VOTOR-324964 format. One record per residue: residue number from 1; x, y, z of N, C-alpha, C, CB in turn; residue in one letter. Coordinates in Angstrom, 2 decimals, decimal comma. Glycine has a CB too. Layout:
N
ATOM   num       n.x       n.y       n.z      ca.x      ca.y      ca.z       c.x       c.y       c.z      cb.x      cb.y      cb.z   residu
ATOM   NUM         X         Y         Z         X         Y         Z         X         Y         Z         X         Y         Z        A
...
END
This chain:
165
ATOM   num       n.x       n.y       n.z      ca.x      ca.y      ca.z       c.x       c.y       c.z      cb.x      cb.y      cb.z   residu
ATOM     1    -44,81      5,03     38,61    -43,55      4,80     39,28    -42,93      3,47     38,86    -43,75      4,84     40,79        X
ATOM     2    -43,80      2,46     38,70    -43,34      1,15     38,29    -42,75      1,20     36,89    -44,48      0,13     38,35        X
ATOM     3    -43,38      1,98     36,03    -42,86      2,09     34,66    -41,49      2,78     34,65    -43,85      2,87     33,78        X
ATOM     4    -41,34      3,74     35,53    -40,07      4,44     35,58    -38,94      3,51     36,02    -40,17      5,65     36,52        X
ATOM     5    -39,19      2,68     37,04    -38,18      1,72     37,50    -37,84      0,73     36,39    -38,69      0,97     38,76        X
ATOM     6    -38,84      0,30     35,65    -38,61     -0,63     34,54    -37,74      0,00     33,46    -39,94     -1,10     33,94        X
ATOM     7    -38,02      1,26     33,18    -37,24      1,99     32,18    -35,80      2,16     32,63    -37,88      3,35     31,89        X
ATOM     8    -35,60      2,49     33,90    -34,25      2,63     34,44    -33,51      1,29     34,38    -34,30      3,16     35,89        X
ATOM     9    -34,18      0,21     34,67    -33,56     -1,12     34,63    -33,14     -1,47     33,20    -34,54     -2,19     35,17        X
ATOM    10    -33,98     -1,13     32,24    -33,66     -1,41     30,83    -32,45     -0,58     30,39    -34,87     -1,11     29,92        X
ATOM    11    -32,43      0,70     30,75    -31,30      1,56     30,38    -30,01      1,06     31,03    -31,58      3,03     30,79        X
ATOM    12    -30,08      0,65     32,29    -28,90      0,12     32,99    -28,39     -1,15     32,32    -29,23     -0,16     34,46        X
ATOM    13    -29,29     -2,02     31,93    -28,89     -3,27     31,28    -28,23     -2,99     29,92    -30,11     -4,20     31,09        X
ATOM    14    -28,80     -2,06     29,16    -28,21     -1,70     27,87    -26,83     -1,08     28,03    -29,14     -0,74     27,12        X
ATOM    15    -26,67     -0,25     29,06    -25,37      0,36     29,32    -24,32     -0,70     29,61    -25,47      1,35     30,49        X
ATOM    16    -24,68     -1,70     30,41    -23,75     -2,79     30,70    -23,39     -3,58     29,45    -24,35     -3,73     31,75        X
ATOM    17    -24,37     -3,81     28,59    -24,10     -4,54     27,36    -23,14     -3,79     26,44    -25,41     -4,83     26,62        X
ATOM    18    -23,28     -2,49     26,39    -22,42     -1,68     25,52    -21,01     -1,58     26,09    -23,02     -0,28     25,34        X
ATOM    19    -20,88     -1,40     27,39    -19,58     -1,19     28,01    -18,84     -2,49     28,33    -19,74     -0,39     29,26        X
ATOM    20    -19,52     -3,59     28,47    -18,90     -4,85     28,88    -17,78     -5,31     27,94    -19,95     -5,92     28,95        X
ATOM    21    -17,94     -5,27     26,62    -16,85     -5,75     25,77    -15,56     -4,96     25,93    -17,28     -5,70     24,32        X
ATOM    22    -15,64     -3,66     26,16    -14,42     -2,87     26,31    -13,78     -3,10     27,66    -14,71     -1,39     26,11        X
ATOM    23    -14,57     -3,43     28,66    -14,03     -3,65     29,99    -13,29     -4,98     30,10    -15,14     -3,58     31,02        X
ATOM    24    -13,60     -5,94     29,24    -13,00     -7,27     29,37    -11,79     -7,47     28,46    -14,02     -8,32     29,07        X
ATOM    25    -11,40     -6,49     27,67    -10,23     -6,65     26,79     -8,97     -6,75     27,63    -10,12     -5,47     25,79        X
ATOM    26     -8,13     -7,70     27,27     -6,87     -7,84     27,99     -5,85     -6,86     27,42     -6,34     -9,30     27,89        X
ATOM    27     -4,83     -6,52     28,20     -3,78     -5,64     27,68     -3,04     -6,27     26,50     -2,78     -5,27     28,78        X
ATOM    28     -2,99     -7,62     26,46     -2,32     -8,31     25,35     -3,08     -8,13     24,05     -2,17     -9,79     25,66        X
ATOM    29     -4,41     -8,19     24,12     -5,22     -8,00     22,91     -5,05     -6,58     22,39     -6,71     -8,29     23,20        X
ATOM    30     -4,99     -5,61     23,29     -4,81     -4,22     22,88     -3,43     -4,04     22,24     -4,98     -3,27     24,08        X
ATOM    31     -2,40     -4,65     22,80     -1,05     -4,53     22,25     -0,97     -5,17     20,87     -0,02     -5,18     23,18        X
ATOM    32     -1,61     -6,33     20,69     -1,60     -6,98     19,37     -2,31     -6,12     18,34     -2,27     -8,37     19,44        X
ATOM    33     -3,40     -5,49     18,71     -4,15     -4,66     17,77     -3,34     -3,43     17,37     -5,48     -4,23     18,38        X
ATOM    34     -2,46     -2,96     18,26     -1,67     -1,75     17,97     -0,46     -2,03     17,09     -1,22     -1,11     19,25        X
ATOM    35     -0,08     -3,30     16,92      1,09     -3,61     16,10      0,80     -3,29     14,64      1,49     -5,08     16,25        X
ATOM    36      1,80     -2,72     13,92      1,58     -2,40     12,51      1,46     -3,66     11,67      2,72     -1,52     11,98        X
ATOM    37      0,63     -3,60     10,68      0,45     -4,72      9,75      1,55     -4,66      8,69     -0,96     -4,69      9,09        X
ATOM    38      1,92     -5,82      8,16      2,91     -5,88      7,09      2,30     -5,32      5,81      3,42     -7,33      6,87        X
ATOM    39      3,04     -4,47      5,14      2,54     -3,87      3,91      3,30     -4,37      2,69      2,62     -2,35      3,99        X
ATOM    40      3,93     -5,54      2,80      4,66     -6,05      1,65      3,68     -6,39      0,54      5,51     -7,29      2,03        X
ATOM    41      4,13     -6,20     -0,67      3,27     -6,51     -1,81      3,98     -7,50     -2,71      2,89     -5,22     -2,61        X
ATOM    42      3,23     -8,11     -3,58      3,79     -9,07     -4,52      3,93     -8,41     -5,87      2,90    -10,35     -4,61        X
ATOM    43      5,16     -8,34     -6,37      5,45     -7,81     -7,71      5,59     -8,99     -8,65      6,75     -6,91     -7,72        X
ATOM    44      4,72     -9,07     -9,65      4,81    -10,11    -10,67      5,64     -9,57    -11,83      3,38    -10,57    -11,16        X
ATOM    45      6,62    -10,34    -12,28      7,41     -9,97    -13,46      7,16    -11,06    -14,50      8,95     -9,82    -13,13        X
ATOM    46      6,57    -10,66    -15,62      6,26    -11,62    -16,69      7,45    -11,75    -17,63      5,00    -11,17    -17,48        X
ATOM    47      7,58    -12,93    -18,24      8,71    -13,23    -19,12      8,20    -13,63    -20,50      9,59    -14,36    -18,52        X
ATOM    48      8,77    -13,00    -21,54      8,46    -13,36    -22,92      9,49    -12,66    -23,80      6,99    -12,96    -23,32        X
ATOM    49     10,22    -13,42    -24,59     11,26    -12,84    -25,44     10,68    -11,93    -26,52     12,08    -13,96    -26,09        X
ATOM    50      9,38    -12,04    -26,78      8,74    -11,18    -27,79      8,45     -9,77    -27,28      7,47    -11,82    -28,25        X
ATOM    51      8,60     -9,51    -25,98      8,40     -8,15    -25,49      9,40     -7,24    -26,18      8,55     -8,07    -23,93        X
ATOM    52      8,94     -6,08    -26,58      9,82     -5,14    -27,29     10,99     -4,72    -26,42      9,03     -3,91    -27,73        X
ATOM    53     12,18     -4,63    -27,03     13,35     -4,17    -26,26     13,14     -2,72    -25,80     14,65     -4,28    -27,10        X
ATOM    54     13,68     -2,42    -24,65     13,63     -1,06    -24,14     15,06     -0,64    -23,85     12,73     -0,95    -22,85        X
ATOM    55     15,40      0,55    -24,26     16,73      1,07    -23,98     16,58      2,09    -22,87     17,41      1,70    -25,25        X
ATOM    56     17,25      1,83    -21,77     17,27      2,76    -20,66     18,70      3,27    -20,56     16,78      2,10    -19,32        X
ATOM    57     18,94      4,56    -20,74     20,31      5,08    -20,75     21,13      4,63    -19,55     20,29      6,58    -20,80        X
ATOM    58     20,48      4,55    -18,39     21,24      4,18    -17,20     21,53      2,69    -17,11     20,49      4,60    -15,97        X
ATOM    59     20,81      1,85    -17,89     21,01      0,41    -17,80     21,35     -0,25    -19,12     19,77     -0,22    -17,25        X
ATOM    60     21,17      0,41    -20,24     21,43     -0,20    -21,55     20,18     -0,85    -22,11     22,54     -1,24    -21,43        X
ATOM    61     20,37     -1,80    -23,02     19,22     -2,45    -23,67     18,71     -3,60    -22,80     19,60     -2,97    -25,08        X
ATOM    62     17,42     -3,59    -22,57     16,76     -4,59    -21,74     15,57     -5,14    -22,51     16,32     -4,00    -20,36        X
ATOM    63     15,25     -6,41    -22,29     14,06     -6,96    -22,93     13,69     -8,29    -22,28     14,28     -7,15    -24,45        X
ATOM    64     12,50     -8,76    -22,63     12,07    -10,09    -22,24     11,35    -10,18    -20,90     13,22    -10,97    -22,20        X
ATOM    65     11,30     -9,08    -20,17     10,62     -9,07    -18,87      9,67     -7,89    -18,84     11,65     -8,99    -17,70        X
ATOM    66      8,58     -8,03    -18,11      7,61     -6,94    -17,97      7,13     -6,89    -16,53      6,40     -7,14    -18,95        X
ATOM    67      7,50     -5,83    -15,78      8,29     -4,69    -16,21      9,77     -5,04    -16,31      8,09     -3,51    -15,25        X
ATOM    68     10,44     -4,38    -17,24     11,86     -4,64    -17,45     12,69     -3,99    -16,33     12,31     -4,11    -18,84        X
ATOM    69     12,19     -2,91    -15,77     12,76     -2,31    -14,57     11,65     -2,30    -13,53     13,33     -0,84    -14,84        X
ATOM    70     11,79     -3,15    -12,53     10,77     -3,26    -11,47     11,26     -2,53    -10,23     10,45     -4,76    -11,14        X
ATOM    71     10,44     -1,63     -9,72     10,78     -0,90     -8,50      9,94     -1,45     -7,36     10,56      0,64     -8,68        X
ATOM    72     10,62     -1,91     -6,31      9,94     -2,49     -5,16     10,51     -1,87     -3,89     10,09     -4,04     -5,14        X
ATOM    73      9,89     -2,20     -2,78     10,36     -1,72     -1,47     10,93     -2,89     -0,68      9,21     -1,04     -0,69        X
ATOM    74     11,78     -2,57      0,28     12,34     -3,62      1,13     11,19     -4,41      1,75     13,26     -3,02      2,25        X
ATOM    75     11,31     -5,73      1,71     10,29     -6,60      2,26      9,26     -7,05      1,24      9,59     -5,91      3,37        X
ATOM    76      9,21     -6,39      0,08      8,27     -6,82     -0,96      8,69     -8,18     -1,51      8,20     -5,78     -2,11        X
ATOM    77      7,71     -8,88     -2,06      7,94    -10,20     -2,65      7,91    -10,07     -4,16      6,88    -11,22     -2,15        X
ATOM    78      8,70    -10,90     -4,84      8,80    -10,86     -6,31      8,63    -12,29     -6,82     10,17    -10,25     -6,78        X
ATOM    79      7,81    -12,43     -7,87      7,63    -13,73     -8,51      7,68    -13,55    -10,02      6,30    -14,40     -8,08        X
ATOM    80      8,31    -14,49    -10,72      8,42    -14,47    -12,17      7,44    -15,49    -12,75      9,88    -14,78    -12,63        X
ATOM    81      6,78    -15,10    -13,85      5,86    -16,00    -14,55      6,24    -16,00    -16,03      4,36    -15,56    -14,35        X
ATOM    82      6,49    -17,18    -16,57      6,89    -17,33    -17,97      5,65    -17,43    -18,86      7,81    -18,57    -18,16        X
ATOM    83      5,43    -16,42    -19,69      4,28    -16,42    -20,61      4,69    -16,80    -22,03      3,63    -15,04    -20,62        X
ATOM    84      5,96    -17,10    -22,23      6,49    -17,39    -23,56      6,23    -18,85    -23,93      8,00    -17,09    -23,62        X
ATOM    85      6,57    -19,21    -25,18      6,41    -20,60    -25,62      7,74    -21,35    -25,56      5,84    -20,65    -27,05        X
ATOM    86      8,70    -20,84    -24,79      9,98    -21,53    -24,57     10,41    -21,32    -23,12     11,09    -21,02    -25,56        X
ATOM    87     11,32    -22,17    -22,64     11,81    -22,04    -21,27     12,67    -20,80    -21,11     12,60    -23,29    -20,87        X
ATOM    88     12,62    -20,22    -19,91     13,46    -19,09    -19,55     13,91    -19,25    -18,11     12,71    -17,73    -19,75        X
ATOM    89     14,89    -18,44    -17,73     15,28    -18,30    -16,33     15,31    -16,81    -16,01     16,68    -18,97    -16,03        X
ATOM    90     15,25    -16,49    -14,75     15,60    -15,16    -14,25     16,67    -15,43    -13,22     14,33    -14,35    -13,64        X
ATOM    91     17,90    -15,11    -13,57     19,05    -15,46    -12,73     19,83    -14,21    -12,37     19,97    -16,48    -13,46        X
ATOM    92     19,96    -13,96    -11,06     20,61    -12,76    -10,58     22,11    -12,78    -10,75     20,29    -12,55     -9,15        X
ATOM    93     22,66    -11,63    -11,17     24,10    -11,47    -11,32     24,69    -11,14     -9,95     24,44    -10,36    -12,36        X
ATOM    94     25,84    -11,68     -9,64     26,50    -11,42     -8,36     27,28    -10,12     -8,43     27,44    -12,60     -7,98        X
ATOM    95     26,59     -9,05     -8,80     27,19     -7,71     -8,88     26,14     -6,71     -8,42     27,69     -7,38    -10,33        X
ATOM    96     26,56     -5,51     -8,13     25,63     -4,42     -7,88     26,26     -3,18     -8,50     25,34     -4,23     -6,34        X
ATOM    97     25,55     -2,10     -8,46     26,07     -0,87     -9,04     25,09     -0,31    -10,04     27,41     -1,12     -9,71        X
ATOM    98     25,60      0,45    -10,99     24,74      1,18    -11,91     24,68      0,58    -13,31     25,19      2,58    -12,01        X
ATOM    99     25,60     -0,29    -13,68     25,66     -0,75    -15,07     25,51     -2,26    -15,15     26,98     -0,31    -15,71        X
ATOM   100     24,67     -2,71    -16,09     24,53     -4,14    -16,35     25,68     -4,57    -17,25     23,14     -4,48    -17,00        X
ATOM   101     26,36     -5,65    -16,91     27,46     -6,09    -17,78     26,93     -6,61    -19,11     28,29     -7,17    -17,08        X
ATOM   102     27,70     -6,41    -20,17     27,31     -6,91    -21,49     27,35     -8,43    -21,51     28,24     -6,34    -22,59        X
ATOM   103     28,28     -9,02    -20,78     28,41    -10,48    -20,70     28,53    -10,86    -19,23     29,64    -11,00    -21,53        X
ATOM   104     28,00    -12,00    -18,90     28,10    -12,46    -17,51     28,22    -13,97    -17,52     26,87    -12,00    -16,67        X
ATOM   105     29,14    -14,48    -16,72     29,30    -15,92    -16,58     28,85    -16,31    -15,17     30,80    -16,36    -16,85        X
ATOM   106     27,84    -17,15    -15,09     27,33    -17,59    -13,80     28,29    -18,59    -13,17     25,93    -18,20    -13,94        X
ATOM   107     28,58    -18,40    -11,89     29,46    -19,33    -11,18     28,73    -20,65    -10,91     29,95    -18,71     -9,85        X
ATOM   108     27,45    -20,56    -10,61     26,65    -21,75    -10,35     25,86    -22,14    -11,58     25,70    -21,52     -9,17        X
ATOM   109     24,93    -23,06    -11,42     24,07    -23,51    -12,52     22,76    -22,72    -12,49     23,79    -25,05    -12,42        X
ATOM   110     22,59    -21,74    -13,38     21,40    -20,90    -13,35     20,13    -21,62    -13,79     21,62    -19,70    -14,21        X
ATOM   111     20,25    -22,84    -14,28     19,05    -23,58    -14,68     18,41    -24,30    -13,48     19,39    -24,60    -15,78        X
ATOM   112     19,05    -24,21    -12,32     18,53    -24,80    -11,09     18,06    -23,69    -10,16     19,61    -25,69    -10,38        X
ATOM   113     16,96    -23,93     -9,43     16,50    -22,94     -8,46     17,57    -22,69     -7,42     15,18    -23,41     -7,78        X
ATOM   114     17,74    -21,41     -7,09     18,75    -21,07     -6,10     18,34    -19,81     -5,35     20,14    -20,88     -6,77        X
ATOM   115     18,26    -19,90     -4,05     18,02    -18,74     -3,20     16,58    -18,26     -3,19     18,89    -17,63     -3,63        X
ATOM   116     16,33    -17,35     -2,26     15,03    -16,71     -2,14     15,16    -15,21     -1,85     14,21    -17,38     -1,03        X
ATOM   117     16,39    -14,73     -1,80     16,64    -13,31     -1,50     17,20    -12,65     -2,75     17,62    -13,15     -0,30        X
ATOM   118     16,63    -11,48     -3,10     17,15    -10,70     -4,22     18,24     -9,80     -3,65     16,02     -9,87     -4,94        X
ATOM   119     19,48    -10,08     -4,03     20,61     -9,28     -3,57     21,76     -9,46     -4,54     21,03     -9,69     -2,13        X
ATOM   120     22,95     -9,01     -4,15     24,11     -9,04     -5,05     24,83    -10,39     -5,01     25,08     -7,93     -4,68        X
ATOM   121     24,11    -11,45     -4,76     24,62    -12,81     -4,87     23,82    -13,49     -5,97     24,50    -13,59     -3,50        X
ATOM   122     24,35    -14,57     -6,51     23,59    -15,27     -7,55     22,34    -15,92     -6,95     24,48    -16,35     -8,24        X
ATOM   123     21,24    -15,74     -7,61     19,97    -16,38     -7,29     19,34    -16,75     -8,61     19,03    -15,44     -6,43        X
ATOM   124     18,43    -17,70     -8,61     17,82    -18,09     -9,88     16,46    -18,73     -9,69     18,74    -19,05    -10,63        X
ATOM   125     15,60    -18,48    -10,67     14,30    -19,16    -10,71     14,46    -20,59    -11,16     13,33    -18,41    -11,64        X
ATOM   126     15,62    -20,91    -11,76     15,77    -22,19    -12,43     14,96    -22,15    -13,71     15,32    -23,37    -11,51        X
ATOM   127     14,89    -23,27    -14,41     14,09    -23,33    -15,65     12,62    -23,13    -15,33     14,31    -24,68    -16,39        X
ATOM   128     12,01    -22,20    -16,02     10,56    -22,03    -15,89      9,93    -22,51    -17,18     10,18    -20,53    -15,60        X
ATOM   129      9,03    -23,47    -17,05      8,39    -24,06    -18,23      7,61    -23,01    -19,01      7,46    -25,22    -17,83        X
ATOM   130      7,44    -23,27    -20,28      6,68    -22,37    -21,16      5,21    -22,36    -20,74      6,81    -22,79    -22,64        X
ATOM   131      4,52    -21,30    -21,13      3,07    -21,17    -20,94      2,64    -21,24    -19,48      2,36    -22,25    -21,71        X
ATOM   132      3,26    -20,43    -18,64      2,75    -20,29    -17,27      3,62    -20,80    -16,15      1,49    -20,97    -17,18        X
ATOM   133      4,86    -21,18    -16,42      5,74    -21,62    -15,34      5,96    -20,49    -14,34      7,09    -22,09    -15,89        X
ATOM   134      5,82    -20,80    -13,04      5,96    -19,79    -11,99      7,18    -20,09    -11,14      4,70    -19,73    -11,11        X
ATOM   135      7,86    -19,02    -10,73      9,04    -19,17     -9,88      8,63    -19,25     -8,42     10,01    -18,00    -10,10        X
ATOM   136      9,63    -19,57     -7,59      9,45    -19,43     -6,16      9,32    -17,93     -5,86     10,65    -20,07     -5,37        X
ATOM   137      8,89    -17,61     -4,65      8,76    -16,21     -4,24     10,12    -15,74     -3,70      7,63    -16,03     -3,15        X
ATOM   138     10,58    -14,61     -4,22     11,82    -14,00     -3,75     11,47    -12,82     -2,85     12,72    -13,54     -4,95        X
ATOM   139     12,36    -12,48     -1,92     12,16    -11,35     -1,02     13,23    -10,30     -1,33     12,23    -11,79      0,48        X
ATOM   140     12,80     -9,03     -1,45     13,72     -7,90     -1,64     14,11     -7,41     -0,25     13,05     -6,74     -2,50        X
ATOM   141     15,35     -7,67      0,15     15,76     -7,36      1,53     16,52     -6,06      1,69     16,60     -8,47      2,05        X
ATOM   142     17,40     -5,73      0,75     18,29     -4,58      0,92     18,16     -3,61     -0,26     19,75     -5,04      1,06        X
ATOM   143     18,28     -2,30      0,01     18,19     -1,33     -1,08     19,33     -1,50     -2,08     18,21      0,09     -0,52        X
ATOM   144     19,03     -1,22     -3,34     20,05     -1,29     -4,39     19,45     -1,66     -5,73     21,11     -2,29     -4,02        X
ATOM   145     20,31     -1,70     -6,75     19,93     -2,14     -8,10     20,44     -3,57     -8,27     20,51     -1,19     -9,22        X
ATOM   146     19,54     -4,48     -8,61     19,91     -5,89     -8,76     19,57     -6,34    -10,17     19,18     -6,77     -7,71        X
ATOM   147     20,59     -6,85    -10,86     20,47     -7,21    -12,27     20,27     -8,71    -12,41     21,70     -6,76    -13,06        X
ATOM   148     19,52     -9,09    -13,42     19,27    -10,50    -13,67     19,05    -10,69    -15,16     18,05    -11,03    -12,86        X
ATOM   149     19,11    -11,93    -15,60     18,87    -12,21    -17,01     18,54    -13,67    -17,22     20,08    -11,83    -17,84        X
ATOM   150     18,13    -13,98    -18,44     17,85    -15,36    -18,83     19,16    -15,99    -19,30     16,75    -15,43    -19,95        X
ATOM   151     19,55    -17,06    -18,67     20,82    -17,70    -19,03     20,85    -18,15    -20,48     21,07    -18,88    -18,12        X
ATOM   152     19,69    -18,48    -21,06     19,63    -18,93    -22,45     19,67    -17,78    -23,45     18,37    -19,75    -22,67        X
ATOM   153     19,24    -16,60    -23,02     19,04    -15,51    -23,98     19,77    -14,21    -23,60     17,57    -15,23    -24,11        X
ATOM   154     20,85    -14,30    -22,83     21,61    -13,09    -22,49     22,13    -12,40    -23,73     22,77    -13,44    -21,56        X
ATOM   155     22,56    -13,16    -24,73     23,10    -12,55    -25,96     22,02    -11,78    -26,72     23,70    -13,63    -26,86        X
ATOM   156     20,75    -12,06    -26,43     19,65    -11,33    -27,06     19,12    -10,23    -26,13     18,51    -12,30    -27,43        X
ATOM   157     19,92     -9,88    -25,14     19,62     -8,80    -24,18     18,42     -9,11    -23,29     19,37     -7,51    -24,92        X
ATOM   158     18,11    -10,38    -23,06     17,01    -10,70    -22,15     17,53    -10,56    -20,72     16,45    -12,15    -22,41        X
ATOM   159     17,32     -9,35    -20,21     17,77     -9,03    -18,86     16,92     -7,91    -18,31     19,27     -8,64    -18,85        X
ATOM   160     16,95     -7,76    -17,00     16,14     -6,75    -16,34     16,81     -6,28    -15,06     14,75     -7,29    -16,04        X
ATOM   161     16,14     -5,35    -14,40     16,66     -4,74    -13,18     15,54     -4,70    -12,15     17,22     -3,31    -13,45        X
ATOM   162     15,89     -5,04    -10,92     14,98     -4,84     -9,80     15,63     -3,78     -8,92     14,71     -6,18     -8,99        X
ATOM   163     14,92     -2,66     -8,74     15,41     -1,57     -7,89     14,66     -1,67     -6,57     15,19     -0,15     -8,58        X
ATOM   164     15,41     -1,85     -5,49     14,82     -1,98     -4,16     15,05     -0,68     -3,40     15,41     -3,20     -3,39        X
ATOM   165     13,96     -0,06     -2,94     14,04      1,17     -2,12     13,83      0,81     -0,67     12,98      2,22     -2,57        X
END
């Protein structure tokens, strides 16, 4: 009989240990756990004028960036890394639509960092040093096609597209 009482006491104690953590959770902890996690990702776009040109019928001739057409989702982050042996910029054109202009004149100074949002306003990485210069992190906020190029090498078709879904 004594052994049976001891066994019942052990089982009762184990039951309390197992159930105690769930009984003490606050409603705030449960609500925080139920919130969705951010699924934004970081898209790296590499820069090098030696990348082979790509002709995309919908955008024309593009080169110097990899990927030359980057597809991201709203909220994703984008960073440019210069792998070339010369300075480059990635400077957004203040236009949207389906066609990249053959020529573009920046209203501001594209060699200076400007903005953090990829949209139809001018933004720029500024000068990125050769051999590993990294840009600030940009955020893709609104759906659309956003065009950009290197201010030094636009005449050599160094331009790309970021498509935000």
